[in-house]
C-alpha angles and dihedrals in degrees: 000000000000116000095012114136114211123195120244116253107288093006135112127230101191096266100066094092092157090078090069099048118106110260136207128211108263132184090240091054092052093044092053088053089052096064091120087057093051090258093296110139101176091070096035113134101180128037132176118198099157122146096017098122088243116176098187142028107234145152095009096104088054099042103033109035092155096060115137099166125035124181114196101150124141098028133113099256112150100183140038105232145136096035100096094101094055092101094169097048109127104167127034120181115194098154118149098023134116099260117147101174137041106228149128097041098109092103093056091091095169096050110135104161131034123182117195097156115161101007129125103261105153098159102075089177087072088077085079088075086073094063091098092054092089094174094055109123105157130044128176120196100152114144095026120121091243090064089073094056115113107252094017097136095043090050094051093045091051094045095052112043091174093060118107102174129036121186091344094306122111118241109231127205091246091052091052091051091050091048091057092061118095091006098157093051089047092053091052091048092049091049090051092051091048092053091047090051092048091050091051091047091050092050092048092051092049090049090050092049090049092050092048091050095053097037096050107104116238138162117269100246137140088259094054091047091051090049091053091049092050091048092053091047091052091051091049092052092049091050091049092051091050094051099042109096120219116268115280091234089072090055101040122048124230091258091054101259113150114228124211114237135179106179095158088051095227127165113245145168130209116203122190117205128182094267105016148028121227125200118200108194116186099221118173110288097230097039114126111250089226087072090063126082122184124200120180120190127180093266106022144030124220127192124187111209109190088327095313115117128233111184130173133183110230123230092223136024115266138195109251093191094067101036121121135203128196141159123246110242092213103043103016090233119152112241117197115189114197119185113215121249116256087232092055115121111263116238116259115265117262122238 
């Protein structure tokens, strides 16, 4: 037809809107990709479904039990699922998707190579789910948030002793030995960074939802005004719940004994000097200081972190009236300095 513009093979000419619709895995789609296998999918060993706007992995473990290589990169897949029965699968490529967690791969007992480049894995501890994949030799996590955690590589190397290559770099024996040193401290540090990342992600999502709510055009009507009022009330109630500390009766027994508590699960150190006690509490670096509340009593210190209580019994009595609390500019940690009471019992003389 004269004047008709046709797209090049695999291209888009502005009218082919179907290319941008979310897609599901269909039998016809798989069969078309099995042309080299005469259209037979039950005996298919290699399958490429990249760039199909797929939102879910489905049907393949039922249709293609013989798969050894599966390419699913550059889709919209948010979760690893429905591959556990692919016992012969050796290589799984899920690069450039929306995956946040490494999971559901325990049944892939032949898996040797896993590519998760440029996803959204923020919980690096989820690599431990791969410990049962004893044949796993190569893992790619480049471009994921967890790659920027301090101690990321050492943690992965220590978690997966069967691994030989990480992010394209070979794991040497000396590196594995170094990674095994200070393991407990590394686990605590990784957990802290994961929690900080999750908090930041939650705040960003809430901010986005709030922005979408107020920026979405709507008619100025009594109904829209009521909806805005209800939205503000809900936000106010959430903020009140976050800032309200738990009742003191859950933290102090009926006979007056102070109980230690670490509801926000933060790393901390308590250093006792000759004339003072200093608490270093590793609160999230980017947390607003307004979400912290410090209460020092003569024999204990309590910190509310977004409504979650950290409480610690002190080794010596302190003076609450002259205590100070500040944030570290480099780490964001909360530093509480508590001068000892003059009536506090002096330490025993050293020999």
